[in-house]
N, CA, C and O atoms as a DFTB+ gen file, in Angstrom:
332 C
 N C O
     1  1      -7.396      -8.244      26.079
     2  2      -5.977      -8.502      26.230
     3  2      -5.328      -8.674      24.862
     4  3      -4.241      -8.151      24.617
     5  1      -5.998      -9.413      23.965
     6  2      -5.463      -9.655      22.637
     7  2      -5.274      -8.340      21.885
     8  3      -4.274      -8.150      21.193
     9  1      -6.244      -7.432      22.028
    10  2      -6.133      -6.128      21.376
    11  2      -4.994      -5.312      21.974
    12  3      -4.324      -4.565      21.262
    13  1      -4.774      -5.450      23.269
    14  2      -3.675      -4.744      23.923
    15  2      -2.330      -5.185      23.392
    16  3      -1.434      -4.366      23.193
    17  1      -2.189      -6.468      23.164
    18  2      -0.945      -7.005      22.605
    19  2      -0.772      -6.512      21.171
    20  3       0.329      -6.146      20.761
    21  1      -1.863      -6.507      20.416
    22  2      -1.806      -6.022      19.038
    23  2      -1.387      -4.558      19.007
    24  3      -0.542      -4.171      18.200
    25  1      -1.970      -3.745      19.880
    26  2      -1.636      -2.317      19.940
    27  2      -0.165      -2.128      20.283
    28  3       0.512      -1.296      19.677
    29  1       0.328      -2.886      21.240
    30  2       1.740      -2.789      21.620
    31  2       2.636      -3.151      20.438
    32  3       3.668      -2.515      20.222
    33  1       2.251      -4.150      19.689
    34  2       3.024      -4.541      18.507
    35  2       3.018      -3.464      17.441
    36  3       4.040      -3.199      16.809
    37  1       1.866      -2.846      17.243
    38  2       1.755      -1.761      16.265
    39  2       2.655      -0.602      16.663
    40  3       3.377      -0.054      15.830
    41  1       2.611      -0.235      17.924
    42  2       3.439       0.877      18.385
    43  2       4.924       0.553      18.264
    44  3       5.713       1.408      17.860
    45  1       5.304      -0.655      18.605
    46  2       6.711      -1.047      18.481
    47  2       7.144      -1.014      17.027
    48  3       8.242      -0.551      16.719
    49  1       6.303      -1.494      16.137
    50  2       6.613      -1.456      14.714
    51  2       6.803      -0.018      14.255
    52  3       7.738       0.289      13.516
    53  1       5.919       0.852      14.695
    54  2       6.005       2.251      14.310
    55  2       7.277       2.911      14.787
    56  3       7.875       3.707      14.063
    57  1       7.691       2.595      15.977
    58  2       8.901       3.196      16.521
    59  2      10.154       2.670      15.833
    60  3      11.121       3.408      15.651
    61  1      10.139       1.402      15.454
    62  2      11.317       0.785      14.853
    63  2      11.378       1.058      13.350
    64  3      12.432       1.420      12.827
    65  1      10.269       0.890      12.667
    66  2      10.293       0.899      11.204
    67  2       9.899       2.224      10.565
    68  3      10.322       2.518       9.447
    69  1       9.130       2.994      11.226
    70  2       8.582       4.195      10.601
    71  2       9.325       5.429      11.079
    72  3       8.818       6.179      11.912
    73  1      10.510       5.639      10.563
    74  2      11.321       6.763      10.998
    75  2      11.155       7.989      10.123
    76  3      11.804       9.007      10.362
    77  1      10.295       7.915       9.109
    78  2      10.036       9.050       8.245
    79  2      11.043       9.194       7.120
    80  3      10.975      10.172       6.376
    81  1      11.964       8.272       6.963
    82  2      12.982       8.396       5.938
    83  2      12.469       8.029       4.549
    84  3      13.091       8.392       3.550
    85  1      11.368       7.330       4.468
    86  2      10.767       6.984       3.185
    87  2       9.381       7.597       3.137
    88  3       8.755       7.794       4.178
    89  1       8.893       7.901       1.941
    90  2       7.611       8.584       1.814
    91  2       6.467       7.770       2.400
    92  3       5.560       8.353       2.994
    93  1       6.469       6.443       2.258
    94  2       5.408       5.604       2.797
    95  2       5.392       5.600       4.313
    96  3       4.337       5.417       4.920
    97  1       6.532       5.796       4.924
    98  2       6.604       5.773       6.380
    99  2       5.844       6.921       7.012
   100  3       5.331       6.783       8.123
   101  1       5.760       8.058       6.323
   102  2       5.020       9.194       6.869
   103  2       3.557       8.822       7.080
   104  3       2.946       9.217       8.073
   105  1       3.002       8.062       6.145
   106  2       1.613       7.614       6.282
   107  2       1.462       6.684       7.481
   108  3       0.432       6.708       8.155
   109  1       2.463       5.873       7.750
   110  2       2.416       4.988       8.917
   111  2       2.481       5.793      10.202
   112  3       1.780       5.496      11.169
   113  1       3.318       6.803      10.206
   114  2       3.440       7.634      11.404
   115  2       2.103       8.282      11.739
   116  3       1.770       8.446      12.913
   117  1       1.342       8.649      10.725
   118  2       0.012       9.230      10.966
   119  2      -1.030       8.164      11.282
   120  3      -1.950       8.414      12.061
   121  1      -0.899       6.975      10.686
   122  2      -1.906       5.926      10.865
   123  2      -1.818       5.267      12.235
   124  3      -2.843       4.863      12.783
   125  1      -0.639       5.150      12.794
   126  2      -0.463       4.428      14.058
   127  2      -1.185       5.101      15.227
   128  3      -1.890       4.410      15.962
   129  1      -1.046       6.418      15.437
   130  2      -1.803       7.031      16.542
   131  2      -3.317       6.936      16.335
   132  3      -4.066       6.750      17.294
   133  1      -3.767       7.063      15.076
   134  2      -5.196       6.920      14.797
   135  2      -5.672       5.518      15.149
   136  3      -6.746       5.347      15.727
   137  1      -4.874       4.520      14.801
   138  2      -5.218       3.138      15.122
   139  2      -5.222       2.915      16.628
   140  3      -6.118       2.257      17.156
   141  1      -4.245       3.450      17.310
   142  2      -4.157       3.308      18.765
   143  2      -5.372       3.944      19.441
   144  3      -5.976       3.336      20.325
   145  1      -5.733       5.155      19.035
   146  2      -6.894       5.843      19.614
   147  2      -8.180       5.067      19.357
   148  3      -9.008       4.916      20.256
   149  1      -8.349       4.578      18.137
   150  2      -9.559       3.828      17.792
   151  2      -9.634       2.515      18.559
   152  3     -10.710       2.111      18.999
   153  1      -8.493       1.847      18.722
   154  2      -8.467       0.577      19.469
   155  2      -8.803       0.810      20.937
   156  3      -9.549       0.034      21.533
   157  1      -8.261       1.866      21.519
   158  2      -8.563       2.169      22.925
   159  2     -10.036       2.489      23.108
   160  3     -10.659       2.026      24.063
   161  1     -10.598       3.276      22.201
   162  2     -12.020       3.615      22.288
   163  2     -12.884       2.362      22.175
   164  3     -13.868       2.211      22.900
   165  1     -12.515       1.474      21.270
   166  2     -13.279       0.240      21.081
   167  2     -13.147      -0.684      22.287
   168  3     -14.114      -1.343      22.668
   169  1     -11.971      -0.739      22.886
   170  2     -11.783      -1.562      24.088
   171  2     -12.601      -1.044      25.254
   172  3     -13.122      -1.830      26.046
   173  1     -12.720       0.274      25.367
   174  2     -13.477       0.865      26.463
   175  2     -14.983       0.789      26.234
   176  3     -15.757       0.645      27.181
   177  1     -15.392       0.887      24.969
   178  2     -16.818       0.862      24.623
   179  2     -16.968       0.175      23.270
   180  3     -16.832       0.819      22.230
   181  1     -17.250      -1.137      23.276
   182  2     -17.334      -1.881      22.016
   183  2     -18.646      -1.643      21.256
   184  3     -19.315      -2.591      20.843
   185  1     -18.999      -0.378      21.080
   186  2     -20.207      -0.024      20.337
   187  2     -19.966      -0.207      18.837
   188  3     -18.826      -0.348      18.396
   189  1     -21.037      -0.204      18.071
   190  2     -20.922      -0.322      16.619
   191  2     -20.127       0.840      16.047
   192  3     -19.305       0.650      15.150
   193  1     -20.367       2.036      16.558
   194  2     -19.639       3.220      16.086
   195  2     -18.128       3.074      16.323
   196  3     -17.327       3.337      15.426
   197  1     -17.750       2.657      17.528
   198  2     -16.322       2.478      17.837
   199  2     -15.722       1.317      17.059
   200  3     -14.556       1.366      16.668
   201  1     -16.504       0.285      16.835
   202  2     -16.029      -0.849      16.047
   203  2     -15.737      -0.403      14.617
   204  3     -14.700      -0.752      14.053
   205  1     -16.644       0.362      14.036
   206  2     -16.444       0.848      12.673
   207  2     -15.257       1.809      12.586
   208  3     -14.526       1.812      11.595
   209  1     -15.070       2.615      13.617
   210  2     -13.919       3.525      13.652
   211  2     -12.618       2.718      13.728
   212  3     -11.648       3.026      13.036
   213  1     -12.608       1.699      14.564
   214  2     -11.434       0.834      14.705
   215  2     -11.167       0.101      13.398
   216  3     -10.017      -0.014      12.972
   217  1     -12.224      -0.396      12.759
   218  2     -12.090      -1.110      11.497
   219  2     -11.505      -0.192      10.421
   220  3     -10.632      -0.608       9.658
   221  1     -11.979       1.042      10.357
   222  2     -11.467       1.999       9.371
   223  2      -9.996       2.325       9.637
   224  3      -9.206       2.445       8.701
   225  1      -9.632       2.467      10.905
   226  2      -8.247       2.760      11.262
   227  2      -7.341       1.572      10.917
   228  3      -6.227       1.770      10.431
   229  1      -7.801       0.356      11.159
   230  2      -7.036      -0.838      10.781
   231  2      -6.862      -0.914       9.270
   232  3      -5.784      -1.243       8.776
   233  1      -7.936      -0.606       8.539
   234  2      -7.868      -0.657       7.082
   235  2      -6.875       0.384       6.557
   236  3      -6.116       0.100       5.630
   237  1      -6.874       1.583       7.141
   238  2      -5.920       2.618       6.741
   239  2      -4.499       2.176       7.048
   240  3      -3.594       2.391       6.242
   241  1      -4.298       1.567       8.192
   242  2      -2.994       1.053       8.600
   243  2      -2.491       0.023       7.578
   244  3      -1.326       0.054       7.181
   245  1      -3.360      -0.872       7.166
   246  2      -3.004      -1.901       6.193
   247  2      -2.775      -1.274       4.815
   248  3      -1.783      -1.575       4.151
   249  1      -3.689      -0.405       4.388
   250  2      -3.593       0.206       3.061
   251  2      -2.341       1.061       2.899
   252  3      -1.819       1.185       1.791
   253  1      -1.856       1.646       3.981
   254  2      -0.658       2.474       3.929
   255  2       0.623       1.647       3.975
   256  3       1.720       2.205       3.993
   257  1       0.492       0.327       3.993
   258  2       1.654      -0.551       3.979
   259  2       2.316      -0.713       5.334
   260  3       3.438      -1.212       5.418
   261  1       1.644      -0.302       6.386
   262  2       2.238      -0.350       7.721
   263  2       2.281      -1.770       8.282
   264  3       3.140      -2.083       9.107
   265  1       1.371      -2.620       7.847
   266  2       1.299      -3.982       8.382
   267  2       2.410      -4.857       7.824
   268  3       2.837      -5.807       8.481
   269  1       2.879      -4.554       6.635
   270  2       3.923      -5.366       6.031
   271  2       3.516      -6.827       5.970
   272  3       2.430      -7.159       5.494
   273  1       4.377      -7.681       6.445
   274  2       4.116      -9.122       6.430
   275  2       3.422      -9.595       7.704
   276  3       3.118     -10.781       7.836
   277  1       3.170      -8.696       8.629
   278  2       2.527      -9.040       9.898
   279  2       1.047      -9.337       9.651
   280  3       0.269      -8.436       9.338
   281  1       0.677     -10.574       9.792
   282  2      -0.694     -10.997       9.514
   283  2      -1.677     -10.668      10.632
   284  3      -2.884     -10.817      10.446
   285  1      -1.186     -10.223      11.793
   286  2      -2.100      -9.971      12.910
   287  2      -3.059      -8.824      12.610
   288  3      -4.199      -8.845      13.075
   289  1      -2.631      -7.836      11.854
   290  2      -3.523      -6.732      11.501
   291  2      -4.670      -7.232      10.632
   292  3      -5.819      -6.834      10.820
   293  1      -4.355      -8.105       9.680
   294  2      -5.379      -8.672       8.809
   295  2      -6.347      -9.550       9.610
   296  3      -7.559      -9.502       9.401
   297  1      -5.807     -10.339      10.513
   298  2      -6.648     -11.213      11.348
   299  2      -7.546     -10.386      12.259
   300  3      -8.717     -10.714      12.445
   301  1      -7.003      -9.324      12.820
   302  2      -7.786      -8.445      13.690
   303  2      -8.928      -7.807      12.895
   304  3     -10.062      -7.747      13.369
   305  1      -8.623      -7.333      11.689
   306  2      -9.639      -6.709      10.840
   307  2     -10.734      -7.712      10.497
   308  3     -11.920      -7.393      10.581
   309  1     -10.342      -8.920      10.110
   310  2     -11.318      -9.943       9.746
   311  2     -12.169     -10.392      10.924
   312  3     -13.301     -10.837      10.736
   313  1     -11.635     -10.279      12.139
   314  2     -12.345     -10.743      13.322
   315  2     -13.283      -9.726      13.960
   316  3     -14.004     -10.050      14.904
   317  1     -13.278      -8.499      13.448
   318  2     -14.163      -7.486      14.043
   319  2     -15.613      -7.729      13.673
   320  3     -15.919      -7.999      12.511
   321  1     -16.518      -7.637      14.655
   322  2     -17.926      -7.934      14.402
   323  2     -18.747      -6.714      13.980
   324  3     -19.941      -6.649      14.272
   325  1     -18.131      -5.754      13.304
   326  2     -18.835      -4.515      12.922
   327  2     -19.849      -4.788      11.821
   328  3     -19.771      -5.785      11.103
   329  1     -20.798      -3.873      11.714
   330  2     -21.794      -3.952      10.633
   331  2     -21.337      -3.139       9.467
   332  3     -22.030      -3.071       8.452
C-alpha cells in the first residue's frame, strides 16, 4: 500500500511539474514511467532482481532531479532490502 501511494505521488508530480519546458524535465518524463514499471514489478514479485531494478529506477529518478524536496523517494530507496 505504501508503495502504491508513493507511485501515485510520483505520477502526480510528473503530470504537474514535468511538462517538458525545461531540459531537466525531459529526464523526469522518461524516469517516471520506468519507476512506475519497476515499482509494479517489485510489488507483484519482490524478488532480488525486481528489487534491484526498482532501486535503480528510484536512483535515476532522484539523480535526474525529479524528487526535488520530496523526501519520500529517498526514504523509499533507503528502505529497500536489495543486495
